[in-house]
C-alpha positions as CSV (number, residue, x, y, z in Angstrom):
1,M,0.1,-0.2,-0.1
2,K,2.1,2.9,-1.4
3,I,1.1,6.5,-0.3
4,L,2.3,9.7,-1.7
5,I,2.0,12.8,-0.1
6,L,2.3,15.4,-2.8
7,N,2.4,19.3,-3.0
8,L,0.7,19.6,-6.5
9,P,2.4,21.2,-9.3
10,G,1.0,24.4,-10.9
11,P,1.6,28.3,-10.5
12,V,-0.1,28.6,-7.2
13,F,1.4,28.3,-3.7
14,K,-0.7,25.6,-1.9
15,A,0.6,23.4,0.9
16,G,3.2,25.5,3.2
17,T,1.5,28.9,2.9
18,R,-1.3,30.3,4.8
19,W,-2.3,32.6,2.1
20,P,-2.7,30.9,-1.2
21,S,-1.6,33.1,-4.2
22,K,0.2,32.9,-7.7
23,I,3.8,31.9,-8.0
24,S,5.9,34.6,-9.8
25,Y,8.8,33.1,-11.8
26,R,10.1,36.7,-12.7
27,K,13.8,36.9,-13.0
28,D,13.9,40.0,-10.8
29,Q,12.3,38.2,-7.8
30,I,14.0,36.0,-5.2
31,R,12.6,32.4,-5.3
32,Y,10.2,31.8,-2.4
33,Y,9.1,28.1,-1.7
34,P,7.7,27.4,1.7
35,Y,8.3,24.3,3.4
36,P,4.9,22.4,3.9
37,W,5.5,21.3,7.5
38,F,2.0,19.6,7.9
39,M,2.9,17.3,5.1
40,G,6.3,16.8,6.4
41,Y,5.0,15.8,9.9
42,A,2.4,13.5,8.5
43,T,5.0,11.8,6.4
44,S,7.4,11.2,9.1
45,L,4.6,10.0,11.6
46,L,3.3,7.4,8.9
47,K,7.0,6.3,8.4
48,K,7.3,5.9,12.1
49,N,4.4,3.5,12.3
50,G,5.8,1.4,9.4
51,L,3.7,2.7,6.3
52,D,5.1,2.9,2.8
53,V,4.9,6.7,2.3
54,I,6.9,9.2,0.5
55,F,6.6,13.1,0.3
56,K,7.3,15.3,-2.9
57,D,6.9,18.9,-3.3
58,A,6.5,19.4,-7.2
59,I,6.3,23.1,-6.6
60,A,9.6,23.4,-4.7
61,M,11.3,21.1,-7.2
62,E,9.8,23.1,-10.1
63,W,8.2,20.0,-11.6
64,G,5.6,20.6,-14.4
65,N,2.6,18.6,-15.0
66,Q,4.3,16.1,-17.3
67,E,7.2,15.4,-14.9
68,T,4.8,14.9,-12.0
69,F,2.6,12.7,-14.1
70,S,5.8,10.5,-14.8
71,Y,6.9,10.3,-11.3
72,I,3.3,9.1,-10.2
73,K,2.9,6.5,-13.0
74,K,6.3,5.1,-12.1
75,L,5.7,5.0,-8.2
76,S,2.1,3.8,-8.8
77,P,0.7,4.8,-5.3
78,R,-2.5,3.5,-3.8
79,Y,-3.3,6.7,-2.2
80,L,-2.2,10.4,-3.0
81,V,-2.6,13.0,-0.2
82,C,-2.6,16.6,-1.5
83,E,-3.8,20.0,-1.0
84,T,-5.8,22.4,-3.2
85,T,-6.8,26.0,-2.7
86,A,-9.3,28.4,-3.6
87,I,-7.2,29.9,-6.6
88,S,-6.1,26.4,-7.9
89,L,-9.1,24.0,-7.5
90,D,-9.9,23.8,-11.2
91,Q,-6.4,23.2,-12.3
92,D,-5.8,20.7,-9.6
93,I,-8.8,18.6,-10.5
94,S,-7.9,18.6,-14.1
95,F,-4.5,17.4,-13.1
96,L,-5.9,14.6,-10.8
97,N,-8.5,13.6,-13.2
98,K,-5.7,12.5,-15.6
99,L,-4.2,10.1,-13.3
100,D,-5.0,6.4,-13.0
101,K,-8.7,6.1,-11.8
102,R,-7.6,3.6,-9.2
103,I,-5.6,6.2,-7.1
104,I,-7.6,7.4,-4.1
105,K,-7.3,11.0,-3.8
106,I,-7.3,12.5,-0.3
107,N,-7.5,16.2,0.0
108,V,-6.1,18.2,3.1
109,G,-5.5,21.7,4.4
110,Q,-7.3,25.0,4.7
111,F,-9.5,24.8,1.7
112,A,-10.6,21.2,2.5
113,T,-11.4,22.3,5.9
114,A,-13.6,25.3,4.6
115,N,-15.1,23.6,1.7
116,S,-15.1,19.9,2.5
117,W,-18.2,18.8,0.6
118,E,-17.4,21.1,-2.4
119,C,-14.1,19.2,-2.5
120,I,-15.9,15.8,-2.7
121,K,-18.2,17.0,-5.4
122,A,-15.1,18.5,-7.4
123,G,-13.7,14.9,-7.5
124,F,-11.9,14.0,-4.4
125,D,-12.4,10.8,-2.8
126,Y,-11.8,12.2,0.7
127,S,-11.7,15.5,2.2
128,V,-9.9,16.0,5.7
129,V,-11.0,18.6,8.0
130,G,-8.4,20.5,10.2
131,E,-5.2,19.1,11.6
132,Y,-4.6,15.8,9.9
133,E,-1.4,13.9,10.9
134,F,-3.1,11.4,13.3
135,S,-6.4,11.0,11.6
136,L,-4.4,10.0,8.5
137,L,-2.4,7.4,10.5
138,G,-5.8,5.9,11.8
139,F,-7.2,5.8,8.2
140,F,-4.2,4.1,6.8
141,K,-3.7,1.7,9.6
142,S,-7.2,0.4,9.1
143,Q,-6.3,0.0,5.3
144,G,-9.1,2.7,4.6
145,E,-11.9,0.7,6.3
146,M,-12.2,3.3,9.3
147,L,-13.1,6.7,8.5
148,P,-11.9,9.3,11.3
149,V,-14.3,11.7,12.4
150,N,-12.8,14.7,10.4
151,F,-13.0,12.6,7.1
152,V,-15.7,13.5,4.4
153,S,-16.7,11.4,1.6
154,K,-19.6,10.8,-0.8
155,N,-21.2,8.5,2.0
156,K,-20.1,10.6,5.1
157,K,-20.9,14.2,4.8
158,K,-21.2,14.7,8.7
159,W,-17.7,15.5,10.3
160,H,-16.3,16.9,13.7
161,Y,-12.7,18.3,14.3
162,Y,-10.1,15.4,15.1
163,P,-8.9,16.0,18.7
164,L,-5.9,18.5,18.5
165,I,-2.5,17.2,19.1
166,E,-1.8,18.3,22.7
167,N,1.7,16.8,23.2
168,L,3.7,18.1,20.0
169,D,6.7,16.4,21.5
170,S,5.1,13.2,20.5
171,L,5.6,13.9,16.9
172,P,8.6,12.8,15.1
173,Y,10.8,15.6,13.3
174,P,9.2,16.4,10.0
175,E,10.6,14.5,6.8
176,R,13.3,16.5,5.2
177,D,14.9,14.1,2.8
178,D,12.3,12.9,0.4
179,T,12.2,16.4,-1.2
180,P,15.6,17.7,0.2
181,V,15.9,20.8,2.2
182,E,17.8,23.0,-0.4
183,Y,14.6,23.1,-2.6
184,F,12.9,25.4,0.0
185,N,13.5,29.0,0.7
186,E,12.1,31.5,3.0
187,P,13.2,35.0,1.5
188,S,13.2,36.7,5.0
189,C,16.1,34.6,5.9
190,Y,19.8,35.2,5.2
191,G,21.3,32.4,2.8
192,R,20.4,28.9,2.9
193,N,17.6,28.1,5.5
194,I,15.7,25.5,6.9
195,V,12.3,25.5,8.7
196,M,11.2,24.4,12.2
197,V,7.9,24.6,14.0
198,S,7.9,25.0,17.9
199,S,4.2,25.6,18.4
200,R,0.7,25.7,16.9
201,G,-2.1,28.1,17.2
202,C,-2.4,32.0,17.6
203,R,-3.6,34.3,20.6
204,F,-5.4,36.7,18.1
205,N,-8.6,36.0,16.4
206,C,-8.2,38.2,13.4
207,S,-11.1,38.2,10.8
208,Y,-9.2,37.6,7.8
209,C,-7.0,34.8,9.2
210,T,-7.4,31.0,8.3
211,V,-5.5,29.6,11.3
212,N,-8.2,29.5,13.9
213,S,-10.9,27.9,11.5
214,F,-8.3,25.5,10.6
215,Y,-8.0,24.1,14.0
216,G,-11.4,24.9,15.0
217,K,-10.4,27.0,17.8
218,R,-7.3,29.0,18.7
219,G,-5.7,25.9,19.5
220,I,-2.5,27.1,21.2
221,R,0.1,24.2,21.8
222,T,3.7,24.3,22.3
223,R,6.7,21.9,22.1
224,S,9.1,21.9,25.2
225,A,12.1,23.9,24.9
226,E,14.3,20.8,25.3
227,N,12.5,19.2,22.4
228,V,12.8,22.4,20.1
229,V,16.6,23.0,20.8
230,D,17.3,19.2,20.4
231,E,16.0,19.6,16.9
232,M,18.1,22.5,16.4
233,E,21.2,20.7,17.2
234,Y,20.1,17.7,15.1
235,L,19.6,20.0,12.1
236,K,23.0,21.6,12.6
237,N,24.7,18.1,12.7
238,K,22.9,16.8,9.6
239,Y,22.4,19.7,7.2
240,A,24.2,22.6,5.8
241,F,22.4,25.9,6.3
242,D,22.8,29.6,7.3
243,E,19.6,30.1,9.4
244,I,16.6,28.2,10.7
245,Y,13.2,29.7,10.3
246,F,10.5,29.1,12.8
247,D,7.4,29.1,10.7
248,D,4.9,29.1,13.9
249,D,1.5,30.7,13.4
250,N,2.7,32.8,16.4
251,I,5.7,31.8,18.3
252,T,4.7,34.4,21.1
253,A,1.2,33.0,21.4
254,K,2.4,31.8,24.9
255,L,5.4,34.2,25.8
256,G,6.8,32.0,28.3
257,H,7.3,29.4,25.4
258,L,9.6,31.8,23.6
259,E,11.6,32.7,26.7
260,S,12.2,29.1,27.7
261,I,13.6,28.3,24.2
262,C,15.9,31.3,24.5
263,K,17.0,30.2,28.0
264,E,17.8,26.6,26.6
265,I,19.7,27.8,23.6
266,I,21.8,30.1,26.0
267,K,22.2,27.2,28.5
268,R,23.7,25.0,25.7
269,K,25.8,27.8,24.1
270,L,24.2,27.0,20.9
271,K,25.4,29.3,18.1
272,I,22.7,28.9,15.4
273,S,21.4,32.0,13.6
274,W,17.5,31.8,13.5
275,V,14.4,33.7,12.5
276,C,10.9,33.6,14.0
277,M,7.5,34.7,13.3
278,G,5.6,36.5,16.2
279,D,3.4,39.4,17.1
280,A,4.0,43.1,17.9
281,L,2.8,42.5,21.6
282,I,6.2,41.0,22.6
283,P,7.7,42.7,25.6
284,L,10.8,44.6,24.7
285,E,12.8,42.7,27.2
286,T,12.0,39.4,25.2
287,V,13.8,41.1,22.3
288,D,16.9,41.3,24.4
289,S,16.6,37.6,25.2
290,L,16.1,36.7,21.5
291,A,19.4,38.5,20.6
292,K,21.3,36.9,23.3
293,A,20.1,33.5,22.0
294,S,21.3,34.3,18.4
295,C,17.9,35.3,16.9
296,S,18.8,37.2,13.9
297,M,15.3,38.6,12.7
298,Y,11.9,39.1,14.3
299,K,9.0,38.8,11.8
300,F,5.6,39.8,12.6
301,G,2.2,40.8,11.3
302,V,1.0,44.3,11.8
303,E,-1.6,44.7,8.9
304,H,-2.2,48.4,9.6
305,F,-1.7,51.4,11.8
306,D,-5.1,53.1,11.4
307,E,-7.1,52.7,14.8
308,E,-10.4,52.2,13.1
309,V,-9.0,49.4,10.9
310,L,-7.2,47.7,13.6
311,K,-10.4,47.7,15.6
312,A,-12.4,46.2,12.7
313,I,-9.9,43.1,12.2
314,P,-9.6,43.3,15.3
315,K,-5.9,43.7,16.2
316,P,-4.8,45.7,19.4
317,L,-1.7,47.2,18.1
318,S,-0.5,50.8,17.5
319,F,2.1,52.6,15.4
320,E,3.9,53.6,18.7
321,K,4.5,50.1,19.8
322,V,5.6,48.8,16.5
323,S,8.0,51.6,16.2
324,E,9.4,50.9,19.6
325,L,9.6,47.3,18.8
326,V,11.6,47.9,15.5
327,K,14.0,50.3,17.4
328,R,14.6,47.7,20.1
329,C,15.4,45.0,17.4
330,K,17.7,47.4,15.8
331,K,19.4,48.1,19.2
332,N,20.1,44.4,19.5
333,G,21.6,44.1,15.9
334,M,18.4,42.3,14.7
335,R,16.6,42.6,11.4
336,T,13.0,43.0,11.3
337,H,10.2,42.0,8.7
338,L,6.7,43.5,9.0
339,A,3.7,42.2,7.3
340,F,0.8,44.6,6.1
341,M,-2.5,44.5,4.2
342,V,-4.1,47.0,1.9
343,G,-8.1,46.9,1.4
344,L,-9.1,45.8,4.9
345,P,-12.5,46.6,6.1
346,K,-12.8,50.5,7.4
347,S,-9.9,51.4,5.3
348,S,-9.5,53.8,2.2
349,Y,-6.9,54.7,-0.3
350,K,-5.8,57.7,1.9
351,K,-5.5,55.5,5.0
352,D,-3.6,52.7,3.1
353,L,-1.2,55.3,1.7
354,E,-0.6,56.9,5.0
355,M,0.2,53.4,6.5
356,V,2.7,52.8,3.9
357,K,4.5,56.2,4.5
358,K,4.6,55.3,8.1
359,V,6.1,51.9,7.4
360,I,8.9,53.5,5.4
361,S,9.5,56.0,8.4
362,I,10.4,53.3,10.7
363,N,12.8,51.6,8.4
364,P,12.4,47.9,9.0
365,T,14.6,45.6,7.1
366,A,11.9,44.0,5.1
367,V,8.2,44.4,4.6
368,Q,5.5,42.4,3.0
369,F,2.4,44.1,1.4
370,A,-0.7,42.0,0.5
371,I,-4.2,42.7,-0.8
372,A,-6.7,41.7,2.0
373,M,-8.3,38.5,0.7
374,P,-11.7,37.0,2.3
375,Y,-10.6,33.4,2.2
376,P,-13.4,30.8,2.6
377,G,-13.9,29.8,6.3
378,T,-12.9,33.1,7.7
379,R,-15.1,35.9,9.3
380,F,-14.0,38.5,6.8
381,Y,-15.3,36.0,3.9
382,Q,-18.6,35.9,6.0
383,E,-18.6,39.6,6.4
384,S,-17.8,40.3,2.7
385,K,-20.8,38.0,1.6
386,K,-23.3,39.6,4.1
387,N,-22.2,43.2,3.1
388,K,-22.1,42.5,-0.6
389,W,-18.3,43.5,-0.7
390,L,-17.4,40.4,-2.9
391,I,-17.3,41.6,-6.5
392,K,-17.8,38.0,-7.5
393,D,-18.0,34.9,-5.5
394,G,-16.4,31.4,-6.6
395,V,-13.1,29.8,-6.8
396,D,-11.8,31.5,-10.0
397,V,-12.1,35.0,-8.5
398,Y,-9.1,34.5,-6.2
399,A,-6.7,33.7,-9.3
400,S,-7.0,37.4,-10.6
401,G,-4.1,38.7,-8.7
402,K,-6.5,41.7,-8.0
403,S,-8.7,42.8,-5.0
404,V,-11.8,40.7,-4.8
405,V,-13.6,43.1,-2.5
406,S,-15.1,46.4,-3.4
407,Y,-16.5,48.8,-0.6
408,P,-18.6,51.9,-1.3
409,N,-15.7,54.4,-0.6
410,Y,-12.9,52.0,-1.8
411,S,-13.1,50.1,-5.1
412,S,-11.5,46.9,-6.0
413,K,-9.7,48.9,-8.6
414,K,-8.4,51.4,-6.4
415,I,-7.3,48.8,-3.8
416,T,-5.2,46.8,-6.5
417,E,-3.7,50.2,-7.4
418,M,-2.8,51.0,-3.9
419,F,-1.2,47.4,-3.5
420,R,1.1,48.1,-6.6
421,L,1.8,51.6,-5.3
422,A,2.8,50.4,-2.0
423,W,5.4,47.9,-3.5
424,K,6.7,50.7,-5.7
425,L,7.3,53.1,-3.0
426,W,9.0,50.5,-0.9
427,R,11.2,49.3,-3.6
428,R,12.2,52.7,-4.4
429,H,13.0,53.3,-0.7
430,I,15.3,50.4,-0.3
431,I,17.2,51.0,-3.6
432,F,17.8,54.7,-2.8
433,S,17.5,55.3,0.9
434,Q,18.1,51.9,2.7
435,P,20.9,50.3,1.0
436,K,21.5,47.9,4.1
437,S,18.2,46.0,3.0
438,S,19.5,45.8,-0.7
439,W,22.6,44.3,0.6
440,F,20.9,41.8,2.8
441,Y,18.9,40.2,-0.1
442,F,21.9,40.4,-2.4
443,S,24.5,38.8,-0.2
444,G,21.7,36.2,1.1
445,N,21.1,35.3,-2.4
446,I,24.7,34.8,-3.4
447,K,24.9,32.0,-0.4
448,R,21.8,30.4,-2.3
449,E,22.3,30.7,-6.0
450,G,26.1,32.0,-6.5
451,L,27.3,35.3,-7.6
452,I,26.3,35.3,-11.3
453,K,22.7,34.2,-10.8
454,T,22.4,36.9,-8.3
455,L,24.0,39.6,-10.3
456,Q,21.7,38.6,-13.1
457,R,18.5,38.9,-10.7
458,S,19.7,42.1,-9.2
459,L,20.2,43.8,-12.6
460,A,16.7,42.7,-13.7
461,Y,15.2,43.9,-10.3
462,C,17.0,47.5,-10.7
463,L,15.9,47.7,-14.4
464,N,12.3,47.0,-13.1
465,I,12.4,49.6,-10.5
466,V,13.7,52.2,-12.9
467,K,11.1,51.1,-15.5
468,R,8.3,51.6,-12.9
469,S,9.4,54.8,-11.4
């Protein structure tokens, strides 16, 4: 009974990202291929229990449809576990329908959770709701005879969330060799990087976020500091990399957890550069602990600076708090990466432009601008349908690369224009006013791709900036 866990090919980020989006293969952009750690954990857990399973990431390996077809035909799996998205459903179903009809197709992930029955109607044999490692194990150990409570099929429409994994230490380290680690890359890290996860869940309940709907609740759980640092040492001894990226939903969801990891790293005198994803409510004293424990960058979501917008999300932040946090990180020699959204409820063109200007004024190392998307399963999606903000409902609308909401005072067209302007202003800023950020990306990419490819990519990037200015 062969099992293939596959991140399906195609021009859309699927497993590994919480925000499905189109993949850009432009020569002026840094390669970004997130590590799908849920799939990695599921693979290692099944292997640990004696099952014949292999994990392949067709996106990270840049496999096209034909190359992926050939691999599947040669492997001849009985089961195929994959993840589709609101953006890629039609393309994924088209791909899967061309496979051997005897292969049983199991859909997992955020879209499967929010649209389980729709996935069955689209052609999947099973759709799995929420966290899925142990429910997959139960299903395969029964050879498909027992359907866990979070499985949906043509004959089983009712479902419940599977009990969340309370003891994360019980999971083996995720599979990292079936698809070699060098294929994955997190651009906010320096050079070659490798992904870890030390916790699951978030203390916030933001209306646009898919995390809580995926778990069924906030679902905050943490690994022990000893277990986390054991894995850091294991990775250091086995793989060549420059930084570890902690891709937690929010590593500061339980503040004591982050502090305990820092203490354990310092106790062992472990010298490994690492980056983590947290939030802006972290105490400034904890930033000092991060620096002492060799954390090189603190990454966190802000979304906006306008009080009315933040209240609508809701997210209890302020410009002053974020500014202080960025300054404290700089004082400790740490980089910062801040994430923002344009087109959120209660926003406007003027408010979003003011937000962008404030971002530039505090000089973080890196930023990420995104268009606010009402993904199915989120409160933002429900609000958008109720208030008739969605310009069009359905899977295909998310593939446009444009805003899919339109407010009475802020049209979809203007939101999309603001998104492009935000990136234009930021790119101009780091080219002409903040060369340290440019050097960070340039030198880090040399580590990954070498000098020649980096020079080619940098030249294309600069020419694109000049062209758009």
